[in-house]
PARO-464099 format. One record per atom (N, C-alpha, C, O): x, y, z; residue number from 1; atom name. Coordinates in steps of 0.1 Angstrom, whole numbers, padded with zeros to 4 digits, m for minus. Example, Ala and Ser with C-alpha at 12.3 -4.5 7.8 and 13.67 -1.06 7.14 Angstrom:
BEGIN
    c1    c2    c3 resi name
  0132 m0057  0078    1    N
  0123 m0045  0078    1   CA
  0132 m0033  0078    1    C
  0142 m0033  0085    1    O
  0128 m0022  0071    2    N
  0137 m0011  0071    2   CA
  0129  0000  0079    2    C
  0134  0011  0080    2    O
END
This chain:
BEGIN
    c1    c2    c3 resi name
  0705  1344  0140    1    N
  0707  1342  0154    1   CA
  0722  1341  0157    1    C
  0728  1333  0151    1    O
  0727  1349  0167    2    N
  0741  1348  0170    2   CA
  0745  1334  0176    2    C
  0736  1327  0181    2    O
  0757  1330  0174    3    N
  0762  1316  0177    3   CA
  0760  1314  0192    3    C
  0755  1303  0196    3    O
  0763  1323  0201    4    N
  0762  1321  0215    4   CA
  0747  1319  0220    4    C
  0745  1311  0229    4    O
  0738  1326  0213    5    N
  0724  1325  0216    5   CA
  0719  1311  0212    5    C
  0711  1305  0220    5    O
  0723  1306  0201    6    N
  0720  1293  0196    6   CA
  0725  1282  0205    6    C
  0717  1273  0208    6    O
  0737  1283  0210    7    N
  0743  1273  0219    7   CA
  0736  1273  0232    7    C
  0733  1263  0238    7    O
  0732  1286  0237    8    N
  0725  1287  0250    8   CA
  0711  1280  0248    8    C
  0707  1273  0258    8    O
  0704  1282  0237    9    N
  0691  1276  0235    9   CA
  0692  1261  0235    9    C
  0683  1254  0241    9    O
  0702  1255  0228   10    N
  0704  1241  0228   10   CA
  0706  1236  0242   10    C
  0700  1226  0246   10    O
  0715  1243  0250   11    N
  0718  1238  0263   11   CA
  0706  1238  0272   11    C
  0703  1229  0280   11    O
  0697  1249  0271   12    N
  0685  1249  0279   12   CA
  0675  1239  0275   12    C
  0668  1233  0284   12    O
  0675  1236  0262   13    N
  0666  1225  0258   13   CA
  0670  1211  0263   13    C
  0661  1204  0268   13    O
  0683  1209  0263   14    N
  0688  1196  0269   14   CA
  0685  1195  0284   14    C
  0681  1185  0289   14    O
  0687  1206  0291   15    N
  0684  1206  0305   15   CA
  0669  1203  0308   15    C
  0665  1197  0317   15    O
  0661  1209  0299   16    N
  0646  1207  0301   16   CA
  0642  1193  0299   16    C
  0633  1188  0306   16    O
  0648  1186  0290   17    N
  0645  1172  0287   17   CA
  0652  1162  0296   17    C
  0647  1150  0297   17    O
  0663  1165  0302   18    N
  0671  1156  0309   18   CA
  0664  1149  0321   18    C
  0665  1137  0322   18    O
  0657  1156  0329   19    N
  0650  1149  0340   19   CA
  0640  1139  0336   19    C
  0639  1128  0341   19    O
  0632  1142  0326   20    N
  0622  1132  0321   20   CA
  0629  1120  0315   20    C
  0624  1109  0316   20    O
  0640  1123  0308   21    N
  0647  1112  0302   21   CA
  0653  1103  0312   21    C
  0653  1091  0311   21    O
  0658  1109  0323   22    N
  0664  1101  0334   22   CA
  0653  1093  0341   22    C
  0655  1081  0344   22    O
  0641  1099  0342   23    N
  0630  1092  0348   23   CA
  0625  1080  0340   23    C
  0622  1069  0345   23    O
  0625  1082  0327   24    N
  0621  1071  0317   24   CA
  0631  1060  0318   24    C
  0628  1048  0319   24    O
  0644  1063  0318   25    N
  0655  1053  0319   25   CA
  0654  1046  0332   25    C
  0655  1033  0332   25    O
  0652  1053  0343   26    N
  0651  1047  0356   26   CA
  0639  1037  0356   26    C
  0640  1026  0362   26    O
  0628  1041  0350   27    N
  0616  1033  0350   27   CA
  0618  1020  0342   27    C
  0614  1009  0345   27    O
  0626  1021  0331   28    N
  0629  1010  0323   28   CA
  0638  1000  0331   28    C
  0636  0988  0330   28    O
  0648  1006  0338   29    N
  0657  0997  0345   29   CA
  0650  0990  0357   29    C
  0652  0978  0359   29    O
  0640  0997  0363   30    N
  0633  0991  0374   30   CA
  0624  0980  0369   30    C
  0623  0970  0376   30    O
  0618  0981  0357   31    N
  0610  0971  0352   31   CA
  0618  0959  0348   31    C
  0613  0947  0349   31    O
  0630  0961  0344   32    N
  0639  0949  0341   32   CA
  0642  0941  0353   32    C
  0642  0929  0353   32    O
  0644  0949  0365   33    N
  0647  0942  0377   33   CA
  0635  0934  0382   33    C
  0636  0923  0388   33    O
  0623  0940  0380   34    N
  0611  0933  0385   34   CA
  0608  0920  0378   34    C
  0601  0911  0383   34    O
  0614  0918  0366   35    N
  0612  0906  0358   35   CA
  0621  0895  0363   35    C
  0619  0883  0360   35    O
  0631  0898  0371   36    N
  0640  0888  0377   36   CA
  0632  0879  0387   36    C
  0626  0885  0396   36    O
  0634  0866  0386   37    N
  0627  0858  0396   37   CA
  0634  0859  0410   37    C
  0646  0862  0411   37    O
  0626  0856  0420   38    N
  0632  0855  0433   38   CA
  0639  0841  0434   38    C
  0632  0831  0433   38    O
  0652  0842  0437   39    N
  0659  0829  0437   39   CA
  0665  0826  0450   39    C
  0676  0821  0451   39    O
  0658  0829  0461   40    N
  0663  0826  0474   40   CA
  0662  0811  0477   40    C
  0653  0804  0472   40    O
  0672  0806  0484   41    N
  0672  0791  0487   41   CA
  0661  0787  0497   41    C
  0655  0796  0503   41    O
  0658  0775  0497   42    N
  0648  0770  0507   42   CA
  0655  0761  0517   42    C
  0665  0754  0514   42    O
  0650  0760  0529   43    N
  0655  0751  0539   43   CA
  0644  0742  0544   43    C
  0632  0746  0545   43    O
  0647  0730  0548   44    N
  0638  0721  0554   44   CA
  0639  0721  0569   44    C
  0649  0725  0574   44    O
  0629  0715  0576   45    N
  0630  0715  0590   45   CA
  0643  0707  0595   45    C
  0646  0697  0589   45    O
  0650  0713  0604   46    N
  0662  0707  0609   46   CA
  0674  0713  0602   46    C
  0686  0711  0607   46    O
  0673  0719  0590   47    N
  0684  0725  0583   47   CA
  0689  0737  0591   47    C
  0681  0744  0597   47    O
  0702  0740  0590   48    N
  0707  0752  0596   48   CA
  0706  0764  0587   48    C
  0704  0762  0575   48    O
  0705  0775  0593   49    N
  0704  0788  0586   49   CA
  0718  0793  0582   49    C
  0726  0797  0591   49    O
  0722  0792  0570   50    N
  0736  0796  0565   50   CA
  0736  0811  0564   50    C
  0734  0816  0553   50    O
  0739  0818  0575   51    N
  0738  0832  0575   51   CA
  0750  0839  0569   51    C
  0761  0833  0568   51    O
  0748  0851  0564   52    N
  0758  0859  0558   52   CA
  0768  0864  0569   52    C
  0765  0865  0581   52    O
  0780  0866  0565   53    N
  0790  0872  0573   53   CA
  0794  0886  0567   53    C
  0797  0887  0556   53    O
  0792  0896  0576   54    N
  0795  0909  0571   54   CA
  0809  0914  0574   54    C
  0817  0906  0578   54    O
  0811  0927  0572   55    N
  0824  0932  0575   55   CA
  0823  0947  0580   55    C
  0814  0954  0576   55    O
  0832  0950  0589   56    N
  0833  0964  0594   56   CA
  0843  0971  0585   56    C
  0853  0964  0581   56    O
  0841  0983  0582   57    N
  0851  0990  0574   57   CA
  0848  0990  0559   57    C
  0855  0996  0551   57    O
  0837  0983  0556   58    N
  0833  0983  0542   58   CA
  0828  0996  0537   58    C
  0831  1001  0526   58    O
  0820  1003  0546   59    N
  0814  1016  0543   59   CA
  0822  1027  0549   59    C
  0825  1026  0561   59    O
  0826  1037  0542   60    N
  0834  1048  0548   60   CA
  0825  1056  0557   60    C
  0813  1057  0556   60    O
  0832  1063  0567   61    N
  0825  1071  0576   61   CA
  0822  1085  0570   61    C
  0830  1094  0570   61    O
  0810  1086  0564   62    N
  0805  1098  0558   62   CA
  0793  1103  0566   62    C
  0785  1095  0571   62    O
  0792  1116  0568   63    N
  0783  1122  0578   63   CA
  0768  1118  0575   63    C
  0761  1116  0585   63    O
  0764  1116  0563   64    N
  0750  1113  0560   64   CA
  0747  1098  0561   64    C
  0735  1095  0560   64    O
  0757  1090  0564   65    N
  0754  1075  0566   65   CA
  0753  1072  0580   65    C
  0762  1072  0588   65    O
  0741  1067  0584   66    N
  0738  1063  0598   66   CA
  0745  1049  0599   66    C
  0742  1040  0591   66    O
  0753  1047  0610   67    N
  0759  1034  0613   67   CA
  0770  1030  0603   67    C
  0772  1018  0602   67    O
  0777  1039  0598   68    N
  0787  1036  0588   68   CA
  0798  1027  0594   68    C
  0804  1018  0587   68    O
  0801  1028  0607   69    N
  0811  1020  0613   69   CA
  0807  1006  0618   69    C
  0815  0999  0623   69    O
  0794  1003  0615   70    N
  0789  0990  0619   70   CA
  0792  0979  0609   70    C
  0801  0980  0601   70    O
  0785  0968  0611   71    N
  0787  0956  0602   71   CA
  0777  0957  0590   71    C
  0765  0959  0592   71    O
  0783  0956  0578   72    N
  0775  0957  0566   72   CA
  0775  0944  0558   72    C
  0786  0937  0558   72    O
  0764  0941  0552   73    N
  0763  0928  0546   73   CA
  0760  0929  0531   73    C
  0754  0939  0527   73    O
  0766  0920  0523   74    N
  0764  0920  0509   74   CA
  0777  0920  0501   74    C
  0788  0922  0507   74    O
  0776  0917  0488   75    N
  0788  0916  0480   75   CA
  0790  0929  0472   75    C
  0800  0930  0465   75    O
  0780  0938  0473   76    N
  0781  0951  0465   76   CA
  0775  0950  0452   76    C
  0773  0938  0447   76    O
  0772  0960  0445   77    N
  0775  0974  0449   77   CA
  0766  0980  0460   77    C
  0767  0991  0464   77    O
  0756  0972  0465   78    N
  0746  0976  0475   78   CA
  0749  0968  0488   78    C
  0751  0956  0487   78    O
  0748  0975  0499   79    N
  0750  0968  0512   79   CA
  0739  0972  0522   79    C
  0733  0983  0521   79    O
  0737  0963  0531   80    N
  0726  0966  0542   80   CA
  0733  0964  0555   80    C
  0741  0955  0557   80    O
  0728  0971  0565   81    N
  0732  0970  0579   81   CA
  0720  0965  0587   81    C
  0709  0968  0584   81    O
  0723  0958  0598   82    N
  0713  0954  0607   82   CA
  0715  0960  0621   82    C
  0722  0954  0629   82    O
  0711  0973  0623   83    N
  0714  0980  0635   83   CA
  0710  0973  0648   83    C
  0716  0976  0658   83    O
  0700  0965  0648   84    N
  0696  0958  0660   84   CA
  0706  0946  0664   84    C
  0704  0939  0673   84    O
  0716  0945  0656   85    N
  0726  0935  0658   85   CA
  0737  0940  0668   85    C
  0748  0943  0664   85    O
  0733  0942  0681   86    N
  0742  0947  0690   86   CA
  0744  0938  0702   86    C
  0748  0942  0713   86    O
  0740  0926  0701   87    N
  0740  0916  0712   87   CA
  0754  0909  0712   87    C
  0757  0902  0722   87    O
  0762  0910  0702   88    N
  0775  0904  0702   88   CA
  0784  0912  0693   88    C
  0781  0921  0687   88    O
  0797  0907  0693   89    N
  0807  0915  0686   89   CA
  0812  0907  0673   89    C
  0822  0911  0667   89    O
  0804  0897  0669   90    N
  0809  0890  0657   90   CA
  0802  0897  0645   90    C
  0794  0906  0646   90    O
  0806  0892  0633   91    N
  0801  0898  0621   91   CA
  0790  0890  0614   91    C
  0788  0891  0602   91    O
  0784  0881  0622   92    N
  0773  0872  0616   92   CA
  0760  0880  0615   92    C
  0757  0888  0623   92    O
  0752  0877  0605   93    N
  0739  0883  0602   93   CA
  0729  0877  0611   93    C
  0720  0869  0606   93    O
  0729  0879  0624   94    N
  0719  0874  0633   94   CA
  0716  0885  0643   94    C
  0725  0892  0648   94    O
  0703  0886  0647   95    N
  0700  0896  0657   95   CA
  0687  0892  0664   95    C
  0679  0884  0659   95    O
  0685  0896  0676   96    N
  0674  0893  0684   96   CA
  0662  0903  0681   96    C
  0664  0915  0679   96    O
  0650  0897  0680   97    N
  0638  0906  0678   97   CA
  0633  0912  0691   97    C
  0624  0921  0690   97    O
  0638  0908  0702   98    N
  0633  0913  0715   98   CA
  0633  0928  0716   98    C
  0623  0934  0720   98    O
  0644  0935  0712   99    N
  0644  0950  0713   99   CA
  0638  0957  0701   99    C
  0636  0969  0702   99    O
  0634  0950  0691  100    N
  0628  0956  0679  100   CA
  0614  0960  0682  100    C
  0606  0951  0686  100    O
  0610  0972  0679  101    N
  0596  0976  0682  101   CA
  0586  0969  0674  101    C
  0589  0966  0662  101    O
  0574  0967  0679  102    N
  0563  0961  0672  102   CA
  0555  0972  0665  102    C
  0552  0982  0671  102    O
  0550  0969  0653  103    N
  0541  0978  0645  103   CA
  0530  0969  0640  103    C
  0533  0961  0630  103    O
  0518  0970  0645  104    N
  0507  0961  0641  104   CA
  0511  0946  0643  104    C
  0507  0938  0634  104    O
  0518  0943  0654  105    N
  0521  0929  0657  105   CA
  0533  0924  0649  105    C
  0536  0912  0650  105    O
  0540  0932  0641  106    N
  0551  0927  0634  106   CA
  0563  0936  0638  106    C
  0562  0948  0640  106    O
  0575  0930  0639  107    N
  0587  0937  0643  107   CA
  0592  0946  0631  107    C
  0594  0941  0620  107    O
  0594  0959  0634  108    N
  0598  0968  0624  108   CA
  0613  0972  0628  108    C
  0615  0980  0636  108    O
  0622  0966  0620  109    N
  0636  0968  0622  109   CA
  0642  0979  0613  109    C
  0638  0979  0601  109    O
  0650  0988  0618  110    N
  0657  0997  0610  110   CA
  0667  0990  0601  110    C
  0674  0981  0606  110    O
  0667  0993  0588  111    N
  0677  0987  0579  111   CA
  0682  0997  0569  111    C
  0676  1000  0559  111    O
  0693  1004  0573  112    N
  0699  1013  0564  112   CA
  0706  1006  0552  112    C
  0711  0995  0553  112    O
  0705  1012  0540  113    N
  0711  1007  0528  113   CA
  0721  1017  0522  113    C
  0719  1029  0524  113    O
  0731  1012  0516  114    N
  0741  1021  0509  114   CA
  0745  1015  0496  114    C
  0743  1003  0494  114    O
  0750  1023  0487  115    N
  0756  1018  0475  115   CA
  0768  1026  0472  115    C
  0769  1038  0475  115    O
  0777  1020  0465  116    N
  0790  1026  0462  116   CA
  0788  1038  0452  116    C
  0778  1038  0445  116    O
  0797  1048  0453  117    N
  0795  1060  0444  117   CA
  0794  1057  0429  117    C
  0788  1064  0421  117    O
  0801  1046  0425  118    N
  0802  1043  0411  118   CA
  0789  1036  0405  118    C
  0787  1035  0393  118    O
  0780  1032  0414  119    N
  0768  1026  0410  119   CA
  0757  1036  0407  119    C
  0755  1045  0415  119    O
  0751  1035  0395  120    N
  0740  1044  0392  120   CA
  0729  1036  0386  120    C
  0731  1028  0376  120    O
  0717  1037  0391  121    N
  0706  1029  0385  121   CA
  0696  1024  0396  121    C
  0697  1027  0408  121    O
  0687  1015  0391  122    N
  0677  1010  0400  122   CA
  0682  0999  0409  122    C
  0692  0992  0406  122    O
  0675  0998  0421  123    N
  0678  0987  0431  123   CA
  0665  0982  0435  123    C
  0656  0989  0438  123    O
  0664  0969  0435  124    N
  0651  0962  0440  124   CA
  0655  0952  0451  124    C
  0663  0944  0449  124    O
  0648  0953  0462  125    N
  0650  0945  0474  125   CA
  0637  0937  0477  125    C
  0627  0944  0479  125    O
  0638  0924  0478  126    N
  0627  0916  0482  126   CA
  0632  0905  0492  126    C
  0644  0903  0493  126    O
  0623  0899  0499  127    N
  0627  0889  0509  127   CA
  0616  0880  0514  127    C
  0604  0884  0514  127    O
  0620  0869  0520  128    N
  0610  0860  0526  128   CA
  0618  0850  0536  128    C
  0630  0850  0536  128    O
  0610  0843  0544  129    N
  0615  0833  0552  129   CA
  0619  0821  0543  129    C
  0613  0819  0532  129    O
  0630  0814  0546  130    N
  0635  0804  0538  130   CA
  0629  0790  0540  130    C
  0631  0781  0533  130    O
  0620  0789  0551  131    N
  0613  0777  0553  131   CA
  0600  0777  0544  131    C
  0598  0786  0536  131    O
  0591  0767  0547  132    N
  0579  0766  0539  132   CA
  0567  0774  0544  132    C
  0556  0772  0540  132    O
  0570  0783  0554  133    N
  0559  0790  0560  133   CA
  0552  0801  0551  133    C
  0541  0804  0554  133    O
  0559  0806  0541  134    N
  0554  0816  0533  134   CA
  0555  0830  0539  134    C
  0549  0839  0533  134    O
  0561  0832  0550  135    N
  0562  0845  0556  135   CA
  0571  0854  0548  135    C
  0582  0849  0543  135    O
  0567  0866  0545  136    N
  0574  0875  0537  136   CA
  0580  0887  0545  136    C
  0574  0890  0555  136    O
  0591  0892  0541  137    N
  0596  0904  0546  137   CA
  0589  0916  0539  137    C
  0586  0915  0527  137    O
  0587  0926  0546  138    N
  0581  0938  0540  138   CA
  0590  0950  0543  138    C
  0597  0950  0553  138    O
  0590  0960  0534  139    N
  0600  0971  0535  139   CA
  0593  0984  0533  139    C
  0582  0985  0527  139    O
  0599  0995  0538  140    N
  0594  1008  0535  140   CA
  0606  1018  0537  140    C
  0616  1016  0544  140    O
  0605  1029  0529  141    N
  0614  1040  0530  141   CA
  0607  1053  0528  141    C
  0596  1053  0523  141    O
  0612  1064  0533  142    N
  0606  1077  0532  142   CA
  0592  1078  0537  142    C
  0584  1085  0532  142    O
  0589  1071  0548  143    N
  0577  1072  0555  143   CA
  0565  1065  0548  143    C
  0554  1065  0553  143    O
  0568  1058  0537  144    N
  0557  1050  0531  144   CA
  0554  1038  0539  144    C
  0562  1033  0547  144    O
  0542  1033  0537  145    N
  0538  1020  0544  145   CA
  0545  1008  0539  145    C
  0552  1009  0528  145    O
  0545  0997  0546  146    N
  0552  0985  0542  146   CA
  0547  0979  0529  146    C
  0536  0979  0526  146    O
  0557  0975  0521  147    N
  0554  0969  0508  147   CA
  0562  0956  0506  147    C
  0572  0954  0514  147    O
  0559  0948  0497  148    N
  0565  0935  0495  148   CA
  0579  0937  0489  148    C
  0587  0928  0489  148    O
  0582  0949  0484  149    N
  0596  0951  0478  149   CA
  0599  0966  0480  149    C
  0591  0975  0483  149    O
  0612  0968  0480  150    N
  0618  0982  0482  150   CA
  0625  0986  0469  150    C
  0634  0979  0464  150    O
  0621  0997  0464  151    N
  0627  1002  0451  151   CA
  0635  1015  0455  151    C
  0629  1024  0460  151    O
  0648  1014  0451  152    N
  0656  1026  0453  152   CA
  0663  1029  0440  152    C
  0663  1022  0431  152    O
  0668  1041  0440  153    N
  0674  1046  0428  153   CA
  0687  1054  0432  153    C
  0687  1063  0439  153    O
  0698  1049  0426  154    N
  0711  1055  0429  154   CA
  0716  1064  0417  154    C
  0713  1060  0406  154    O
  0723  1074  0419  155    N
  0728  1079  0432  155   CA
  0717  1086  0441  155    C
  0708  1092  0436  155    O
  0720  1086  0454  156    N
  0711  1092  0464  156   CA
  0720  1097  0475  156    C
  0720  1092  0486  156    O
  0728  1107  0472  157    N
  0738  1112  0481  157   CA
  0738  1128  0480  157    C
  0734  1134  0471  157    O
  0744  1134  0491  158    N
  0744  1149  0491  158   CA
  0752  1155  0480  158    C
  0749  1166  0476  158    O
  0762  1148  0476  159    N
  0770  1154  0465  159   CA
  0778  1142  0457  159    C
  0779  1131  0462  159    O
  0782  1145  0446  160    N
  0789  1135  0437  160   CA
  0801  1130  0445  160    C
  0808  1137  0452  160    O
  0804  1117  0442  161    N
  0815  1111  0448  161   CA
  0813  1104  0462  161    C
  0821  1097  0467  161    O
  0801  1107  0468  162    N
  0798  1102  0481  162   CA
  0790  1089  0479  162    C
  0783  1087  0469  162    O
  0789  1080  0489  163    N
  0781  1068  0489  163   CA
  0766  1072  0490  163    C
  0763  1082  0496  163    O
  0758  1065  0483  164    N
  0743  1067  0484  164   CA
  0739  1061  0497  164    C
  0745  1051  0502  164    O
  0729  1067  0504  165    N
  0724  1062  0516  165   CA
  0708  1063  0517  165    C
  0703  1073  0512  165    O
  0702  1053  0522  166    N
  0687  1053  0524  166   CA
  0684  1047  0538  166    C
  0689  1037  0541  166    O
  0676  1054  0545  167    N
  0671  1049  0558  167   CA
  0658  1042  0554  167    C
  0650  1047  0547  167    O
  0656  1030  0559  168    N
  0644  1023  0557  168   CA
  0641  1014  0569  168    C
  0648  1013  0578  168    O
  0629  1007  0567  169    N
  0625  0997  0578  169   CA
  0622  0984  0571  169    C
  0618  0984  0559  169    O
  0624  0974  0578  170    N
  0621  0960  0573  170   CA
  0611  0954  0584  170    C
  0615  0953  0596  170    O
  0600  0949  0579  171    N
  0590  0942  0588  171   CA
  0593  0928  0588  171    C
  0593  0921  0578  171    O
  0597  0922  0600  172    N
  0601  0908  0602  172   CA
  0589  0902  0610  172    C
  0587  0906  0622  172    O
  0582  0892  0604  173    N
  0570  0887  0611  173   CA
  0573  0880  0624  173    C
  0565  0880  0633  173    O
  0583  0872  0625  174    N
  0586  0864  0636  174   CA
  0600  0858  0635  174    C
  0607  0860  0625  174    O
  0605  0851  0646  175    N
  0619  0846  0645  175   CA
  0620  0836  0633  175    C
  0610  0829  0630  175    O
  0632  0835  0628  176    N
  0634  0825  0617  176   CA
  0646  0829  0608  176    C
  0653  0838  0611  176    O
  0647  0821  0598  177    N
  0658  0823  0588  177   CA
  0652  0829  0576  177    C
  0643  0824  0570  177    O
  0658  0841  0572  178    N
  0653  0849  0561  178   CA
  0663  0852  0551  178    C
  0675  0852  0554  178    O
  0659  0854  0539  179    N
  0668  0859  0528  179   CA
  0663  0871  0522  179    C
  0651  0873  0520  179    O
  0672  0880  0519  180    N
  0669  0892  0511  180   CA
  0676  0891  0498  180    C
  0688  0889  0497  180    O
  0669  0893  0487  181    N
  0675  0894  0474  181   CA
  0676  0908  0469  181    C
  0667  0916  0469  181    O
  0688  0912  0466  182    N
  0692  0925  0462  182   CA
  0695  0925  0447  182    C
  0705  0920  0443  182    O
  0686  0930  0439  183    N
  0688  0931  0424  183   CA
  0693  0945  0420  183    C
  0686  0955  0424  183    O
  0703  0945  0412  184    N
  0708  0958  0406  184   CA
  0711  0955  0392  184    C
  0710  0944  0387  184    O
  0714  0966  0385  185    N
  0718  0964  0371  185   CA
  0731  0957  0370  185    C
  0735  0952  0359  185    O
  0739  0956  0381  186    N
  0752  0948  0381  186   CA
  0750  0934  0384  186    C
  0759  0926  0382  186    O
  0738  0929  0388  187    N
  0736  0915  0391  187   CA
  0727  0913  0403  187    C
  0719  0922  0407  187    O
  0727  0901  0409  188    N
  0718  0898  0420  188   CA
  0727  0893  0432  188    C
  0737  0886  0430  188    O
  0724  0898  0443  189    N
  0731  0894  0456  189   CA
  0721  0889  0466  189    C
  0709  0894  0466  189    O
  0724  0880  0474  190    N
  0715  0874  0484  190   CA
  0722  0876  0498  190    C
  0734  0872  0500  190    O
  0715  0881  0508  191    N
  0719  0882  0521  191   CA
  0709  0874  0530  191    C
  0697  0876  0530  191    O
  0715  0864  0537  192    N
  0707  0855  0546  192   CA
  0710  0859  0560  192    C
  0721  0860  0564  192    O
  0699  0861  0568  193    N
  0701  0864  0582  193   CA
  0691  0856  0591  193    C
  0682  0850  0586  193    O
  0695  0855  0603  194    N
  0686  0848  0613  194   CA
  0681  0858  0623  194    C
  0689  0866  0630  194    O
  0668  0859  0625  195    N
  0661  0867  0635  195   CA
  0657  0857  0646  195    C
  0650  0848  0644  195    O
  0662  0860  0658  196    N
  0660  0851  0670  196   CA
  0650  0857  0680  196    C
  0646  0850  0690  196    O
END
């Protein structure tokens, strides 16, 4: 067999196996994240909600990112925006549920997510109220129904070098102090917000 034919055959074999290997590795990473406990703080009646402070300018203005110029929360490599936060000009993670549409009696808030171009791998997002009520946040992306957790996989961008972006929804049952735990292969981040 000529050398160039042999090299071409090896290259095509590697391409054929690469997607399934990537899927297997992604599944392994996702299962590692699922094993992490939910470590959100708890608050007692009368305690204040220590909300996150976000920043403008964290996320670059790229065409595929909805709300890039808004306030983004998190320490990275994954960030979340709260688009219904348009009642004030501060960077605090608080928003009113009044304008958020109801879906089966629960407020369904748009929550775009991004990750930096250098991050590749699984992302797991979970959340709940920080009081003793047991209320949980539910999430969905890509038209799926609400689930107790949101699973994303980076990169998810139109081309290499761009930030990953996901449009999603978060179901918020009622006003209160909530926490979202964002698990990645780089570590765990917590974003606390107040829904009024």
